[in-house]
Each structure stands twice: as C-alpha cells, then as structure tokens.
N, C-alpha and C positions, 0 to 999 in steps of 0.2 A: 601846500602852494606857498613857499616860503622863499624870499629874496633877501640876500644879504646887501644891505644899503649903506654900509659903512664907507665906503669910498664916495657915494654920491652925498652922504651928509657932510663931508670934508668939502665938497666942490662948492663953487658959487651959487646963488640964489638964480634960479632960472634953467640950471643945468637939467638936460632930459636924457633918459634912457628908456628904449622900448624893449619890451620883453613878450616872447610868445608864451602863451597859457595853455597848457592840456594837462588837467588833473582831473581826478575824482573828487567830488564834492557831495556830503550827504546833506541835501537840501531838506529835506523833511524830517530828519532826526529819526529815522526808523531802521538804520543801517544799511539802506539801499542807496548806493551812490549814483551819480549822474556824471558822465564825463562833460567837462567844460573845457570850451576851447576858444580861442581868440588872442587878441593883443590888448596889452596894457601899456600906458606911457607914465613913467614915474618922473616928476619935476620937482626939483628942489624947491621948497618955499623958505620964508623967513622962519617959519615955525616948524617945519618938518618936511614930509614927502607927501605931493599930491599925487593920487592915482587915479588915472582915466583910462576908461577902456570899454570895447564893445565886445562882448561874449555870448557865446551860443551854447545851448545845452538842451536836453530833452529829459523832461520829468515824469513818471507814470503818475497818472492822476485817474480818479474816478469820475464818470461822466454824471453830471447832476440829474439828466433825464432818465438813461437807461441802466444806471450803476456799473456799467461795464468799465473795466481798466482799459487805458489807451496811453500812448506817448504824445504827451505835449511839447511842441518846440518853444523854447523862449528864448528871447534875445535880451542880454542883462546889458544896462548902461551903468557901468561902475564909476563912482566919482566919489571919493574919500580921501580925507587928509589924515595921515598918520603922524603922531607925535612921538619923538624919542623920550626914552625914560631915563637915558644915561648920555652924558655928554662924549661925543666921539674922540675928542682930544684929551680932556682931563680925566675922563672916567667917574666925573662926579654925578651923582643922581640930579635929575632935572624935574622941577614941579609940572605937573599935568595941567593941562588948561581945565577950566572949570566946567566944560561942556560935558554933558551927561552922555555916556556911552561913546565916548571918544577912542578911535582905535590907536592902538600904540605899537612902537617899535620896541622890540625887547632889549633887554642888556647886553646881547650880544649883536645888537644892530640888525636884528632880522625882522623883516616885515612879514606877516603873515596875511595873505589875501583870504583864506579860507572863509572866516566870518562874514566878511563885507559882501562876498559873493554869494554866501547862504542867505544873508539878508536880502540882497537884491532880488535872487531867485524866487523868495518867499512873496516879495511884493509884486513879481511879475506873473505870477499865478493868477489865473482868471478867477473871479468870485464864484461865477457858475460855469465850470468847464463843461465843454460839450464836445463828444468824440468826434462829431460832426456838425455841421449847421442844420442839416435836415433831420437830426435825430429824431425818432418818433416816440421815445420813451417806453415805458411799461403800460400794459392794460392796468387800469384802476380796479378791475375786478380780479383777474386771475394772476396779475403780475408777470405774465408773459413780454418777453422783450419784443416789441413790435417791430424792430429793425430787422428781425429773423422772418418776418412774415406776420400775417394776421392769426389772432388766437380763434379758439372755437367758442368765445362768448357770444350770446346774441346781441344784436345792435341795440343799444340803448335809445329810448324815446327822449324827446326834448324835455327839458325841465318846464313844467307847467307855469312857472313863475315867467317864462320868456314868452308865453303864447300871446298875448296882446303885442309885443314888438314883432313877432313872426307875421301876425295878421297884418299890421301896418306895413311891413316889408312887402308881404305879397301882393297888397293893395298898389303900393308904389310900383311894382314890377308889372301889375296889369295896365296900371295909367301909362308907364313908359310903352309898353308893347302897343297900346291903342294910339298913342301919339306918333309912333313910327309909321303905323299903318295909314295915316291920315297925309302923310308928306308925298 
C-alpha cells in the first residue's frame, strides 16, 4: 500500500489529497492477509505528511469462550504523520525526528501505509474476542462446544461453599411471595 508523495512534498503546507485504499494486509503476521478498504486523506504539514483515514477490514480470530474461528469486522481509525528521509528538492538526507517508532517516507518519496494499518488493526482487535455475544463456550468437563447443543455430562450440583447464600436467597424469595399475597 504505497503512495508516491513527491509532488505533495513540493506543495504548500496544508495541501490535501484523498486516496481510495484497497489492499491485502497481513495483520497477525501469520501469512494470512485481510482485505483493507476505505479512504485516507494525506495533508502536507511543516514536517512531512499527515495521514488520516477510516478503513474497514475483517480478521480471523479465535473465540475466547468456545475456541472456534470466526471473522471479526474491524474499523480502523488511522492517524499518523510520516517524515521524509530525503529532501525532495535538493536530494540531501534529512534528519529524522527523535520520536521513537516514527513512520518515514523513503528516499524515493514513497509513503508505505502497510505498517501503520497493521498496528492500528492490532490495537482494534478485542482483548477477549467473541464469535457472538451469547456464546455459551465449552463444557468444563468434556470440552463439548455448547453452541452446538448440550453435552451428555450430568448436571453439576451447586458448590457447597455457596449453600449459605442460596439459603438466604430462597428465604428472601419466600418473604417476597408472602408480601405479594397480603396486598
């Protein structure tokens, strides 16, 4: 996902160009690319090129409850500044800013969006991805995927450590039923 920005680097500060993006990006680094689509706006700044855009993609994730694979839609809000490494007029090398991990425009005045998109996608992935909100997960005994139906395990009894709380809850329920009957 490369854009030649040599003409824009010669333009005045504040000049803007819009681009349609449609490319395959390997977000997870596993060799499986995801189609990324959307629009980006490149604006000339006093130090380089500011990239802003909204992009959409789907990445294949593993559900944190049932361990099944599913496609997770992501919306990426990209906002990064790219700094030139070579002066577009004189051809002399330019010093890079002291910012750690800054994005650069190469010596051929090509801006590569791939790494910025990959990083935004990694940040957009949910910490505990779910294939669906009501995912029931796996049976703790046999490991059966409960989204596919119940397993053959016998129902488990309540943990005896909760017995006192259960007794209080049923006493409260009995009390509530008694108050409703007196009204």
